[in-house]
C-alpha positions, -999 to 999 in steps of 0.1 A, spaced: -684 -93 513 -701 -63 531 -722 -38 513 -696 -10 512 -670 -33 496 -695 -46 471 -704 -11 462 -668 -1 453 -663 -33 434 -694 -26 412 -683 10 407 -649 -2 396 -665 -25 370 -689 2 357 -660 27 353 -639 2 335 -666 -9 311 -675 27 303 -639 36 295 -634 5 273 -666 12 253 -659 49 248 -623 45 236 -622 27 203 -585 24 195 -572 -4 217 -544 -31 215 -536 -61 236 -501 -61 251 -481 -87 270 -456 -65 286 -476 -33 294 -473 -39 332 -438 -54 332 -427 -31 361 -448 -54 383 -434 -86 368 -397 -75 375 -404 -59 409 -392 -72 442 -367 -69 470 -336 -89 478 -353 -119 494 -380 -126 468 -358 -119 438 -331 -142 450 -357 -169 451 -368 -163 415 -399 -144 428 -417 -177 436 -441 -161 460 -476 -172 453 -476 -195 483 -451 -177 504 -459 -163 539 -438 -131 538 -456 -99 534 -437 -86 504 -450 -116 483 -484 -99 482 -470 -87 449 -479 -122 437 -508 -130 459 -527 -104 479 -542 -132 501 -508 -134 519 -519 -103 539 -541 -127 560 -512 -150 571 -482 -126 573 -475 -109 606 -447 -85 598 -449 -49 607 -417 -39 590 -411 -14 563 -391 -27 532 -370 -10 507 -350 -24 478 -330 -11 449 -322 -29 416 -296 -21 389 -303 -42 358 -286 -46 324 -253 -31 334 -269 -2 351 -292 8 322 -324 2 342 -328 14 377 -356 2 400 -369 8 434 -394 -11 457 -410 2 488 -436 -16 509 -453 -11 543 -483 -26 561 -509 -6 579 -543 -11 594 -575 11 598 -599 16 628 -620 -14 617 -589 -36 623 -587 -44 586 -551 -49 575 -536 -35 543 -503 -37 525 -490 -10 501 -463 -15 475 -448 15 456 -426 9 426 -404 30 404 -384 22 373 -363 45 350 -344 41 318 -323 71 310 -308 85 277 -326 63 252 -314 73 218 -339 85 192 -326 77 157 -356 85 136 -341 118 123 -307 106 113 -313 99 76 -302 128 52 -327 118 26 -312 139 -2 -311 114 -31 -281 101 -51 -265 135 -56 -263 141 -18 -277 176 -22 -311 187 -7 -341 199 -27 -329 189 -62 -357 164 -69 -333 138 -80 -340 100 -78 -343 87 -42 -348 120 -25 -373 120 4 -383 83 -2 -375 73 34 -348 48 23 -310 49 25 -301 51 -12 -267 52 -28 -251 85 -21 -271 92 11 -258 90 47 -268 92 83 -260 123 104 -250 113 140 -254 149 151 -291 144 148 -293 118 175 -315 129 204 -323 113 237 -354 107 258 -362 91 292 -387 65 304 -402 66 339 -427 42 354 -444 46 388 -467 18 402 -486 11 434 -505 -19 446 -529 -18 476 -538 -53 490 -562 -65 516 -583 -96 524 -620 -104 529 -634 -134 548 -657 -153 524 -672 -187 535 -643 -194 560 -618 -185 533 -594 -156 532 -598 -140 497 -572 -115 489 -579 -85 465 -555 -58 452 -558 -28 431 -528 -17 410 -521 16 395 -495 27 369 -482 60 356 -459 57 325 -440 85 309 -422 80 276 -404 111 264 -431 137 261 -460 112 262 -476 97 293 -502 72 302 -520 60 333 -536 26 341 -554 5 366 -555 -33 373 -573 -57 396 -561 -90 411 -577 -116 432 -558 -143 453 -564 -172 477 -540 -190 501 -546 -219 525 -527 -246 543 -538 -281 537 -511 -299 557 -485 -290 583 -459 -263 573 -474 -259 538 -494 -234 518 -512 -236 485 -518 -202 467 -538 -192 437 -540 -158 420 -557 -143 390 -537 -113 378 -557 -89 357 -589 -107 366 -604 -77 347 -580 -70 319 -555 -42 330 -554 -11 309 -531 19 302 -547 50 287 -522 72 269 -525 110 264 -531 103 227 -563 84 235 -546 50 226 -554 22 251 -533 -8 259 -550 -39 275 -533 -68 292 -548 -102 292 -554 -121 325 -528 -145 340 -533 -174 363 -507 -182 389 -506 -211 413 -480 -220 439 -470 -244 467 -447 -240 496 -433 -264 521 -412 -257 552 -389 -284 565 -379 -280 601 -346 -296 614 -345 -286 650 -314 -307 658 -293 -283 638 -316 -253 642 -322 -252 605 -353 -245 584 -356 -251 547 -383 -234 527 -392 -247 492 -413 -227 468 -427 -234 434 -450 -214 411 -467 -221 377 -477 -192 357 -501 -195 328 -504 -165 304 -537 -162 286 -519 -151 254 -500 -165 225 -470 -186 235 -435 -173 230 -400 -187 227 -394 -179 264 -423 -201 276 -414 -234 296 -446 -251 284 -478 -244 266 -515 -252 270 -532 -249 236 -521 -216 222 -513 -202 258 -478 -202 271 -466 -207 307 -435 -205 329 -421 -220 361 -406 -202 391 -387 -221 418 -370 -209 450 -355 -222 482 -343 -206 514 -321 -222 541 -324 -205 575 -298 -211 603 -308 -201 639 -333 -176 624 -304 -153 617 -287 -163 585 -305 -170 552 -290 -186 521 -312 -185 490 -314 -197 454 -340 -196 427 -349 -199 391 -370 -170 376 -396 -173 348 -370 -164 322 -350 -195 331 -321 -178 348 -306 -186 382 -306 -162 411 -288 -164 445 -288 -143 476 -281 -141 513 -299 -124 542 -289 -114 577 -316 -110 603 -318 -92 637 -348 -84 658 -356 -51 642 -336 -52 610 -329 -76 581 -304 -70 552 -308 -89 520 -287 -92 489 -296 -108 455 -275 -116 425 -294 -123 392 -283 -132 358 -300 -112 330 -291 -135 301 -264 -158 288 -246 -128 274 -219 -110 294 -227 -78 275 -261 -74 293 -245 -77 327 -261 -89 358 -286 -76 384 -275 -66 419 -303 -60 445 -298 -45 480 -328 -43 503 -336 -40 540 -365 -46 563 -368 -24 593 -391 -20 622 -404 17 620 -411 17 658 -375 8 665 -363 34 642 -385 60 658 -372 51 692 -337 56 681 -345 92 669 -364 99 700 -334 89 722 -306 105 702 -321 136 686 -332 166 708 -355 190 690 -349 225 704 
C-alpha cells in the first residue's frame, strides 16, 4: 500500500470516528443499505447474485477484488421492476483507468417507491359523541373509541428515493490482489433526507484450474447514514465467501459456470436465515450459467431469500442483452421481478455515431 493510499485510508478512519463520537443518537439497522443488497443487472440477478467468486466486472458489487481479474471494457445498464411495479430500480456500471494505469469500476444505483400512503392523520379523535371539542370520554386519547371513525380524505402520500454509488479498485499486497470499495448513499423519505458512507474489502484468487475463491468483508468499518434530524443509522459488518468453477466441454462448445456464496450477518438471526452461528444468521446464494458457443447463456439461481431466479442472455462482439425473471415471494399478490439489461462497448457505440451522424 503506497503512502498516498495509506493517507486517504487513515483520513477516512479519522473522519468516521469523529462523526460517530460527536453524534450521540445512533441505532443499529440491518436493512439501512438494502439498495446494495437488491441491486444487480440481468446476468447476476438471474443467478441469485452469487458473485463473490465470479469473474465478471459487475460482480464487484459483491467483491471489489474482481476488478483485478475482469477484462471487460463494456458499459452496463439494467432496470428492475419489483413487487408488481411498486419498486423501480436502475443499475449503471462502467470501468475506467487513470494515468497511473490503475483500474477502477464505478457502479451507480437508483431506487424509488412512489405514492406511499401516510395514514397517521386519519383518526377523527372526537370521543364517543363524534363531535370535536366537547371534552367527552375518549376525545384526543389517540385510540379508536366507540363512536369515532377514520377519514379517508386525510390520506396523504409521499415518495422514497435512494441513490447509491460504489467505486472499486485493487491494491497489490504481498503478491495478492486486495480489492477495496467505497460506497455512498443518499436517501430521501418524504421531506427528510440522509446521506451515508461505507467501506468494503475483498480478496479473490484461483487455487486450481478454472476456479476462483473469493472473500469479502462488507462494512468492514460499520456503514452509517446520517439523517437531517441528526439521527444516525449504523449497519454491522457482513462476511461473504464464495467459490466458482467453470466446466469446459469443448466437444459441444459448451461451458458451465457454477457459483456458490455463503453470507454471514454479524447481527441477530431472523426467520429468513438459512443457518445460524451462535446468535448470528446467514444465507446461501447459488447460481449457474450454461454458455453455448459463447453466444447464448441460460441461467438459474437461488437468492438469499430462498427464491428461484432464471434468465437468458444473448451475446455479440460489442453487445450483450440479458433478461432475468425473479420471484418475490410465494404470494401471487406481490408479483414477480423482471429485469432487462445490456452490456455495450462504448467505443463501438461511438463509432456508429461518428459514421452515421454528421454535425453541421
